Backbone bond lengths (Angstrom), bond angles and torsions (degrees), N, CA, C in turn:
res aa  C-N    CA-C-N  psi(-1)  N-CA   C-N-CA  omega(-1)  CA-C   N-CA-C  phi
1 X - - - 1.450 - - 1.529 112.05 -
2 X 1.309 118.85 -15.41 1.459 121.33 -177.38 1.530 111.40 -58.01
3 X 1.318 117.91 -34.18 1.454 120.63 -179.30 1.518 113.59 -66.92
4 X 1.314 118.12 -16.34 1.457 121.75 -179.36 1.528 113.24 -94.51
5 X 1.312 116.92 -2.49 1.463 120.54 -178.20 1.534 110.19 -80.97
6 X 1.327 116.06 141.41 1.464 120.69 176.45 1.523 108.82 -79.07
7 X 1.322 116.20 146.98 1.461 119.93 179.97 1.534 112.54 -91.54
8 X 1.338 117.29 0.60 1.462 122.14 176.25 1.523 108.46 -150.16
9 X 1.329 117.64 158.72 1.461 119.63 179.81 1.533 111.29 -68.89
10 X 1.306 116.41 148.72 1.457 122.03 177.47 1.530 108.04 -87.42
11 X 1.322 115.48 99.57 1.460 121.83 -176.26 1.524 110.32 -111.69
12 X 1.313 116.42 149.08 1.461 121.13 177.13 1.526 110.40 -57.45
13 X 1.314 117.43 -40.30 1.468 121.21 -179.54 1.522 111.59 -59.75
14 X 1.326 117.74 -40.73 1.468 119.74 -179.71 1.528 111.10 -70.74
15 X 1.330 117.76 -32.69 1.466 120.85 176.51 1.529 109.61 -66.48
16 X 1.332 117.13 -43.76 1.463 121.03 178.61 1.523 111.52 -64.94
17 X 1.332 117.58 -40.12 1.468 121.01 177.67 1.521 110.68 -62.35
18 X 1.329 116.92 -42.23 1.468 120.58 178.52 1.527 110.24 -63.13
19 X 1.326 117.48 -45.25 1.466 120.93 179.47 1.523 110.73 -61.19
20 X 1.321 116.83 -42.42 1.465 120.77 179.75 1.523 111.24 -65.07
21 X 1.324 116.65 -44.81 1.464 121.68 -178.84 1.525 111.73 -67.16
22 X 1.317 116.97 -44.54 1.460 121.86 -171.88 1.523 113.00 -87.15
23 X 1.329 117.25 -37.94 1.463 121.55 -173.34 1.525 112.06 -123.74
24 X 1.323 118.10 28.33 1.461 122.53 -172.96 1.511 115.74 -50.68
25 X 1.323 118.65 -38.70 1.465 121.73 -176.69 1.526 113.37 -93.99
26 X 1.320 118.29 0.21 1.468 121.88 -179.88 1.523 108.82 -78.90
27 X 1.333 116.01 135.62 1.457 120.46 -178.38 1.523 112.87 -81.71
28 X 1.316 114.65 143.18 1.460 123.57 169.31 1.525 104.83 -105.58
29 X 1.319 117.30 129.25 1.464 121.32 179.90 1.519 108.08 -117.54
30 X 1.324 115.79 124.99 1.468 121.38 179.75 1.524 108.76 -127.04
31 X 1.304 116.02 152.03 1.460 120.64 177.53 1.527 109.30 -101.74
32 X 1.325 115.20 128.91 1.463 121.81 177.69 1.528 109.35 -75.70
33 X 1.325 116.80 167.85 1.465 120.75 -179.81 1.523 112.41 -64.99
34 X 1.345 117.43 -25.12 1.466 120.02 178.37 1.526 112.32 -85.36
35 X 1.340 117.40 1.14 1.461 121.90 177.71 1.516 114.50 96.93
36 X 1.327 117.94 -11.69 1.462 120.24 179.20 1.532 110.04 -74.79
37 X 1.332 114.91 159.56 1.461 120.54 179.93 1.521 110.24 -96.52
38 X 1.316 115.34 143.62 1.462 123.05 177.38 1.520 106.53 -122.08
39 X 1.337 117.65 121.12 1.466 121.98 -177.05 1.526 110.05 -119.35
40 X 1.308 115.87 136.95 1.456 122.40 172.90 1.522 107.51 -156.68
41 X 1.323 117.68 169.02 1.464 121.30 -175.87 1.524 110.70 -98.83
42 X 1.327 114.98 166.08 1.461 119.17 175.16 1.529 110.67 -61.24
43 X 1.338 117.47 -32.09 1.467 120.82 176.97 1.529 109.88 -63.82
44 X 1.345 116.40 -44.53 1.464 120.57 177.01 1.527 111.02 -62.25
45 X 1.322 116.75 -41.40 1.460 121.29 -179.83 1.522 111.02 -61.88
46 X 1.325 116.98 -43.13 1.464 120.86 179.67 1.526 110.57 -65.90
47 X 1.340 116.91 -39.41 1.466 120.43 177.81 1.526 110.46 -63.87
48 X 1.326 117.28 -42.39 1.467 120.95 178.76 1.526 110.77 -64.29
49 X 1.326 117.23 -37.65 1.467 120.69 178.27 1.528 110.67 -65.35
50 X 1.349 117.40 -39.94 1.466 120.36 177.29 1.527 110.88 -64.71
51 X 1.338 116.89 -39.17 1.463 120.61 177.45 1.522 110.28 -61.63
52 X 1.313 116.23 -44.61 1.457 120.79 179.33 1.521 110.46 -62.25
53 X 1.328 116.36 -40.67 1.460 121.14 179.45 1.528 111.08 -62.26
54 X 1.337 116.29 -36.25 1.465 121.24 -179.91 1.522 112.07 -81.19
55 X 1.316 117.00 -12.80 1.452 120.53 177.08 1.512 115.44 84.99
56 X 1.317 117.86 28.91 1.461 119.10 179.30 1.505 111.94 -167.84
57 X 1.318 115.03 -167.26 1.458 121.48 178.68 1.523 108.74 -111.96
58 X 1.318 115.59 140.59 1.462 120.14 179.64 1.525 110.33 -79.86
59 X 1.321 115.90 139.66 1.459 121.63 172.95 1.520 108.17 -78.44
60 X 1.341 116.75 178.56 1.456 120.12 -178.88 1.528 112.31 -61.81
61 X 1.332 117.54 -25.33 1.464 119.94 179.11 1.530 111.87 -88.14
62 X 1.344 117.28 5.36 1.456 120.70 176.47 1.513 114.77 92.68
63 X 1.343 117.53 -6.80 1.463 119.88 178.74 1.527 110.09 -82.98
64 X 1.299 115.55 152.58 1.459 121.04 -178.40 1.516 109.62 -91.08
65 X 1.337 116.94 126.52 1.463 120.22 179.73 1.521 110.22 -69.69
66 X 1.321 115.54 148.01 1.450 120.56 179.58 1.517 113.86 82.72
67 X 1.315 117.37 1.31 1.457 121.62 179.65 1.526 108.56 -108.28
68 X 1.330 118.75 153.22 1.462 121.16 178.34 1.525 111.53 -54.88
69 X 1.313 116.78 133.60 1.458 121.98 178.09 1.509 113.90 84.23
70 X 1.324 118.01 2.14 1.473 120.27 -178.36 1.509 110.84 -92.70
């Protein structure tokens, strides 16, 4: 069974990093509650997840507003 063991923990962050690295330019298409479509890429999704993790929104230079040094 040793061959089936993972050598690192399965974390959401590592899944998002893999998606960004491997499928960065692939579009994700979602339907809004009003029926309209919302499209963004896996790269955008990973960036939004990092912003959420930091507790704010990134400015155009990549810094998160409301955080020290932003």
